[in-house]
KEKE-3310 file (N, C-alpha, C; in steps of 0.2 Angstrom, whole numbers, plus 5000, padded with zeros to 4 digits):
npx = (4458:4461:4462:4474:4483:4483:4488:4501:4506:4505:4514:4526:4527:4529:4541:4549:4547:4553:4566:4569:4568:4577:4589:4589:4590:4602:4612:4624:4630:4647:4656:4663:4682:4689:4696:4713:4719:4720:4735:4737:4742:4753:4750:4758:4766:4762:4770:4771:4771:4782:4798:4810:4825:4842:4855:4869:4886:4899:4912:4925:4927:4927:4938:4948:4947:4950:4963:4969:4967:4974:4988:4996:4997:5003:5016:5020:5021:5030:5042:5049:5052:5060:5071:5075:5079:5090:5099:5101:5108:5119:5126:5129:5138:5150:5154:5165:5163:5162:5151:5140:5142:5140:5127:5122:5124:5116:5104:5104:5103:5090:5083:5084:5089:5095:5103:5107:5113:5124:5131:5134:5142:5153:5157:5161:5172:5181:5183:5194:5192:5190:5178:5168:5169:5165:5152:5146:5147:5139:5127:5124:5117:5104:5100:5090:5092:5106:5119:5132:5144:5142:5142:5156:5163:5160:5166:5180:5181:5178:5190:5198:5211:5206:5197:5183:5178:5179:5171:5159:5157:5156:5145:5135:5135:5131:5118:5113:5114:5105:5093:5091:5085:5088:5103:5105:5110:5116:5121:5130:5139:5144:5150:5160:5168:5173:5181:5190:5197:5203:5215:5224:5239:5243:5234:5228:5231:5221:5210:5209:5205:5192:5185:5186:5178:5166:5163:5162:5150:5141:5141:5136)
npy = (5174:5173:5159:5157:5164:5156:5145:5148:5151:5139:5132:5139:5136:5122:5122:5127:5118:5107:5110:5112:5098:5092:5098:5094:5080:5077:5082:5078:5077:5079:5067:5069:5069:5054:5051:5048:5032:5029:5025:5011:5013:5003:4995:4999:4988:4985:4991:4981:4969:4968:4960:4955:4965:4961:4962:4974:4968:4964:4973:4974:4961:4954:4959:4955:4941:4940:4944:4934:4924:4927:4931:4920:4913:4923:4924:4911:4911:4921:4917:4908:4917:4926:4918:4914:4927:4929:4919:4921:4934:4930:4922:4932:4940:4934:4938:4946:4959:4974:4983:4974:4966:4976:4979:4966:4967:4977:4971:4960:4968:4973:4962:4958:4945:4932:4924:4933:4943:4936:4934:4947:4951:4942:4946:4959:4957:4948:4953:4960:4972:4989:4997:4987:4982:4994:4996:4984:4986:4997:4992:4983:4990:4988:4977:4972:4966:4964:4951:4946:4943:4951:4964:4964:4962:4975:4983:4980:4985:4998:5003:5003:5009:5015:5029:5030:5017:5016:5026:5022:5010:5015:5023:5013:5007:5017:5018:5006:5008:5019:5013:5006:5004:5017:5015:5001:4984:4980:4992:4996:4986:4989:5001:4998:4989:4997:5006:4997:4995:5007:5006:4999:4998:4999:5006:5020:5038:5046:5037:5034:5046:5047:5037:5040:5052:5046:5038:5048:5055:5046:5043:5036)
npz = (4735:4749:4750:4743:4751:4762:4757:4755:4768:4773:4765:4769:4782:4781:4775:4785:4795:4789:4788:4802:4806:4798:4802:4816:4814:4807:4815:4827:4843:4848:4857:4873:4875:4881:4897:4901:4907:4925:4933:4945:4961:4970:4984:5000:5010:5027:5042:5051:5044:5037:5033:5045:5047:5044:5056:5055:5048:5059:5057:5063:5068:5056:5049:5058:5056:5042:5042:5049:5041:5029:5032:5036:5024:5016:5021:5018:5004:5002:5007:4998:4987:4993:4996:4983:4978:4986:4984:4970:4971:4978:4968:4959:4966:4964:4952:4939:4936:4944:4946:4945:4956:4966:4964:4968:4981:4985:4983:4992:5003:5002:5006:5021:5029:5040:5032:5021:5029:5034:5022:5018:5028:5026:5013:5016:5024:5016:5003:4992:4986:4988:4986:4985:4998:5006:5001:5006:5020:5022:5017:5028:5037:5035:5042:5055:5068:5072:5074:5085:5078:5067:5072:5078:5066:5060:5069:5067:5054:5056:5061:5050:5038:5027:5023:5019:5020:5034:5038:5033:5041:5054:5053:5051:5063:5071:5067:5072:5086:5087:5085:5096:5113:5126:5133:5131:5131:5119:5114:5124:5122:5109:5111:5121:5114:5104:5112:5117:5104:5102:5110:5102:5095:5081:5076:5066:5067:5062:5062:5076:5080:5074:5079:5093:5093:5089:5100:5110:5106:5109:5122:5137)
capx = (4464:4462:4464:4481:4487:4483:4492:4508:4507:4506:4521:4531:4527:4531:4548:4552:4547:4557:4573:4571:4568:4584:4594:4589:4592:4610:4617:4626:4635:4654:4657:4670:4687:4690:4702:4718:4718:4725:4739:4735:4748:4754:4749:4764:4765:4762:4777:4770:4771:4789:4803:4816:4831:4848:4860:4875:4891:4904:4918:4931:4928:4928:4945:4953:4947:4953:4970:4971:4968:4979:4995:5001:4998:5007:5022:5022:5022:5036:5049:5053:5054:5066:5077:5077:5083:5097:5103:5103:5113:5125:5129:5131:5144:5156:5155:5171:5161:5161:5144:5136:5143:5137:5120:5120:5124:5110:5099:5104:5101:5083:5080:5088:5088:5101:5107:5109:5117:5131:5134:5136:5148:5159:5159:5165:5179:5185:5184:5200:5190:5187:5172:5164:5168:5161:5145:5144:5147:5133:5121:5123:5113:5097:5099:5087:5094:5113:5122:5138:5149:5141:5145:5163:5166:5160:5171:5186:5180:5179:5197:5202:5214:5202:5192:5176:5176:5179:5165:5153:5156:5154:5138:5130:5135:5127:5111:5112:5113:5099:5087:5091:5083:5093:5107:5104:5115:5120:5124:5136:5144:5147:5155:5165:5172:5177:5186:5196:5200:5207:5221:5228:5245:5243:5228:5231:5229:5214:5205:5208:5201:5185:5182:5185:5172:5160:5162:5160:5144:5136:5143:5130)
capy = (5177:5170:5153:5158:5166:5150:5140:5151:5150:5131:5130:5142:5132:5116:5122:5128:5112:5102:5113:5110:5091:5090:5100:5089:5073:5076:5085:5073:5080:5076:5065:5071:5064:5050:5053:5042:5027:5031:5019:5010:5013:4997:4996:4997:4983:4988:4989:4975:4963:4968:4955:4958:4967:4958:4967:4975:4964:4966:4974:4972:4954:4951:4961:4950:4935:4940:4944:4928:4919:4929:4932:4914:4912:4928:4922:4905:4913:4926:4914:4905:4922:4929:4913:4915:4933:4929:4914:4925:4939:4926:4921:4939:4942:4931:4941:4950:4966:4977:4985:4968:4964:4981:4977:4960:4969:4981:4966:4957:4973:4973:4956:4957:4939:4929:4922:4939:4946:4932:4935:4954:4951:4939:4951:4965:4954:4944:4956:4965:4978:4993:4999:4982:4982:5000:4994:4979:4989:5002:4988:4980:4995:4986:4972:4975:4963:4961:4947:4948:4942:4956:4970:4963:4964:4982:4986:4980:4989:5005:5004:5003:5015:5018:5033:5029:5011:5017:5030:5017:5005:5019:5025:5008:5006:5023:5016:5001:5011:5023:5009:5003:5008:5020:5011:4994:4979:4980:4999:4996:4981:4992:5006:4995:4986:5003:5008:4992:4996:5013:5004:4996:5002:5000:5011:5026:5044:5048:5032:5035:5052:5046:5032:5044:5056:5042:5036:5054:5057:5041:5041:5036)
capz = (4738:4756:4749:4741:4757:4767:4754:4756:4775:4774:4762:4773:4788:4780:4774:4791:4799:4786:4790:4809:4806:4795:4807:4822:4812:4805:4820:4832:4847:4849:4863:4876:4875:4887:4901:4901:4913:4930:4936:4952:4966:4974:4991:5004:5016:5034:5045:5055:5040:5034:5036:5050:5044:5047:5059:5051:5050:5064:5053:5067:5068:5049:5048:5061:5052:5036:5043:5052:5035:5024:5034:5036:5017:5013:5023:5015:4998:5002:5009:4992:4984:4997:4995:4976:4977:4990:4980:4964:4973:4980:4962:4956:4970:4961:4945:4939:4936:4951:4946:4946:4963:4970:4963:4972:4988:4986:4983:4999:5008:5002:5010:5027:5033:5043:5026:5018:5034:5034:5015:5018:5032:5023:5008:5018:5027:5012:4997:4992:4982:4994:4984:4987:5006:5008:4999:5011:5027:5021:5017:5034:5041:5034:5047:5061:5074:5070:5079:5088:5073:5062:5076:5078:5059:5059:5073:5063:5048:5058:5062:5044:5036:5022:5027:5017:5024:5041:5039:5032:5046:5060:5051:5052:5070:5073:5066:5077:5092:5087:5085:5103:5119:5129:5138:5130:5131:5112:5114:5129:5119:5104:5114:5124:5109:5101:5117:5116:5098:5103:5113:5097:5093:5074:5073:5063:5071:5060:5064:5083:5081:5072:5084:5099:5092:5089:5107:5114:5104:5112:5129:5142)
cpx = (4466:4464:4472:4485:4488:4488:4500:4510:4509:4513:4527:4532:4530:4539:4552:4553:4552:4564:4574:4572:4575:4590:4595:4591:4599:4614:4618:4631:4641:4655:4663:4675:4688:4696:4707:4717:4723:4728:4737:4742:4748:4753:4756:4762:4766:4768:4776:4772:4778:4793:4808:4822:4837:4852:4866:4881:4896:4911:4925:4933:4930:4935:4950:4953:4950:4961:4973:4972:4973:4986:4999:5002:5003:5015:5025:5024:5029:5042:5052:5055:5060:5072:5079:5082:5090:5101:5106:5109:5119:5129:5132:5137:5150:5158:5161:5169:5159:5154:5139:5136:5140:5129:5117:5120:5118:5104:5098:5102:5093:5079:5084:5086:5095:5106:5111:5114:5124:5134:5137:5143:5154:5161:5163:5172:5183:5187:5190:5198:5187:5180:5166:5163:5164:5154:5142:5143:5141:5127:5119:5118:5106:5095:5096:5090:5101:5116:5129:5144:5148:5144:5153:5166:5166:5165:5178:5186:5181:5186:5202:5206:5210:5197:5185:5174:5175:5172:5159:5151:5153:5146:5133:5130:5131:5120:5109:5110:5107:5093:5086:5088:5089:5097:5107:5110:5120:5124:5130:5141:5148:5152:5161:5170:5176:5182:5192:5200:5205:5214:5226:5233:5245:5238:5231:5228:5222:5209:5204:5204:5194:5182:5181:5179:5166:5158:5159:5152:5138:5138:5137:5131)
cpy = (5174:5163:5153:5160:5160:5145:5142:5150:5143:5129:5133:5138:5125:5116:5123:5122:5107:5104:5111:5102:5089:5092:5096:5082:5072:5079:5080:5076:5076:5074:5068:5066:5060:5051:5047:5038:5029:5024:5018:5010:5007:4999:4994:4993:4987:4986:4983:4969:4963:4963:4958:4959:4964:4963:4968:4970:4967:4967:4972:4965:4951:4953:4957:4943:4935:4940:4938:4923:4921:4929:4926:4912:4917:4926:4916:4907:4917:4922:4911:4911:4925:4924:4913:4921:4933:4924:4918:4930:4935:4924:4927:4941:4939:4933:4945:4957:4969:4980:4980:4966:4969:4980:4971:4962:4973:4976:4962:4962:4974:4967:4954:4951:4937:4927:4928:4943:4943:4934:4942:4954:4948:4943:4956:4963:4952:4948:4961:4971:4983:4996:4994:4982:4988:4998:4989:4982:4994:4998:4984:4984:4992:4980:4975:4973:4960:4956:4949:4948:4948:4963:4970:4965:4971:4986:4986:4984:4997:5007:5004:5009:5019:5022:5031:5022:5012:5021:5026:5013:5009:5021:5019:5006:5011:5021:5011:5004:5016:5019:5006:5007:5011:5016:5003:4990:4980:4987:4999:4991:4985:4997:5003:4992:4992:5006:5004:4993:5002:5011:5000:5000:5004:5004:5017:5032:5046:5043:5033:5041:5051:5042:5036:5049:5052:5040:5042:5056:5052:5039:5042:5040)
cpz = (4745:4755:4747:4747:4762:4764:4755:4763:4776:4771:4766:4779:4787:4778:4780:4795:4796:4788:4797:4809:4804:4800:4813:4820:4810:4810:4826:4836:4848:4856:4866:4876:4882:4891:4901:4908:4919:4933:4943:4956:4970:4981:4995:5009:5023:5037:5049:5051:5037:5037:5040:5046:5048:5050:5055:5053:5055:5060:5057:5067:5061:5047:5051:5058:5046:5037:5045:5046:5030:5026:5034:5028:5014:5015:5020:5008:4997:5003:5003:4988:4987:4995:4988:4975:4981:4986:4973:4966:4975:4973:4959:4960:4968:4954:4945:4938:4942:4951:4948:4953:4968:4970:4967:4979:4990:4987:4989:5004:5008:5005:5016:5031:5036:5037:5023:5023:5034:5027:5015:5022:5029:5017:5010:5021:5021:5006:4997:4988:4988:4992:4986:4995:5009:5007:5004:5018:5027:5021:5023:5038:5040:5039:5054:5068:5073:5076:5081:5083:5068:5066:5076:5071:5058:5063:5070:5058:5050:5060:5056:5042:5031:5025:5025:5020:5031:5043:5038:5038:5053:5059:5053:5059:5073:5072:5070:5083:5093:5087:5092:5108:5122:5134:5137:5130:5125:5112:5118:5126:5114:5106:5117:5119:5105:5106:5117:5110:5099:5106:5108:5095:5085:5071:5071:5067:5069:5062:5072:5084:5079:5077:5091:5098:5092:5096:5111:5112:5107:5119:5134:5148)
residu = (UNK:UNK:UNK:UNK:UNK:UNK:UNK:UNK:UNK:UNK:UNK:UNK:UNK:UNK:UNK:UNK:UNK:UNK:UNK:UNK:UNK:UNK:UNK:UNK:UNK:UNK:UNK:UNK:UNK:UNK:UNK:UNK:UNK:UNK:UNK:UNK:UNK:UNK:UNK:UNK:UNK:UNK:UNK:UNK:UNK:UNK:UNK:UNK:UNK:UNK:UNK:UNK:UNK:UNK:UNK:UNK:UNK:UNK:UNK:UNK:UNK:UNK:UNK:UNK:UNK:UNK:UNK:UNK:UNK:UNK:UNK:UNK:UNK:UNK:UNK:UNK:UNK:UNK:UNK:UNK:UNK:UNK:UNK:UNK:UNK:UNK:UNK:UNK:UNK:UNK:UNK:UNK:UNK:UNK:UNK:UNK:UNK:UNK:UNK:UNK:UNK:UNK:UNK:UNK:UNK:UNK:UNK:UNK:UNK:UNK:UNK:UNK:UNK:UNK:UNK:UNK:UNK:UNK:UNK:UNK:UNK:UNK:UNK:UNK:UNK:UNK:UNK:UNK:UNK:UNK:UNK:UNK:UNK:UNK:UNK:UNK:UNK:UNK:UNK:UNK:UNK:UNK:UNK:UNK:UNK:UNK:UNK:UNK:UNK:UNK:UNK:UNK:UNK:UNK:UNK:UNK:UNK:UNK:UNK:UNK:UNK:UNK:UNK:UNK:UNK:UNK:UNK:UNK:UNK:UNK:UNK:UNK:UNK:UNK:UNK:UNK:UNK:UNK:UNK:UNK:UNK:UNK:UNK:UNK:UNK:UNK:UNK:UNK:UNK:UNK:UNK:UNK:UNK:UNK:UNK:UNK:UNK:UNK:UNK:UNK:UNK:UNK:UNK:UNK:UNK:UNK:UNK:UNK:UNK:UNK:UNK:UNK:UNK:UNK:UNK:UNK:UNK:UNK:UNK:UNK)
# end
C-alpha cells in the first residue's frame, strides 16, 4: 500500500513538473512596440554667423530714374501718332458730309497742337456752313495757349449775326480768361479788342448787348 501511494505521488509530481516545464518553454513574452524615430531639428545658425541683410532700395530714387528713362521715350512715340491723327482730320475736313467734318473737328480738339489750332481757326473763318464754324469755335477752347491770330479770329466770330456762333466764340474767350491769372496781359488784350468791336457801326444790337455783358462780367 505504501509503495502504491509513493508511486502515485511520484506520478503526480512528474505531471506537475512537466506542465510547469512546458508552460515555461512555450511562453515567450511579447516585445514592446518600438517608438517612431524622432526627426532631428536642424540647428539654427547663430546671429553672429548670419549673412548681412542688404538695405531696402531707395524707392524715391528708383521712381525718379524710371521717369527719367520713360518720359523721353513716351514723347518720341506720341509725336508720330499725333501727327497721323491731325493729318487724318485734315483730310476729313474736305469731306462733303457735314457729320464727317464735325468729327474731324472733334479729333483736332483732342490733339491741341499748333497745327490743329491753325486748322480750327481756318475752318472757323473760311467755312460757309454755320454748323461747322460753330463746332470749330467751340473746339478752340481746347487750346491752352492760344496765339494772337486765334484770339483775333474769335473776336470777329463773337460779333457775328448768328447767335450760336457768337455764343460759342464768347464761351471760348471766357475759358481763355478763366485760365489766366487775374489781370493777365492776354485778358486785357481780349477785353480791349471786344471794346473796340463795340464801336463798329455794322454790329447788330443783339451782338452789342452780348459783348457788353461779357465785358462787364470780366471788368477788372
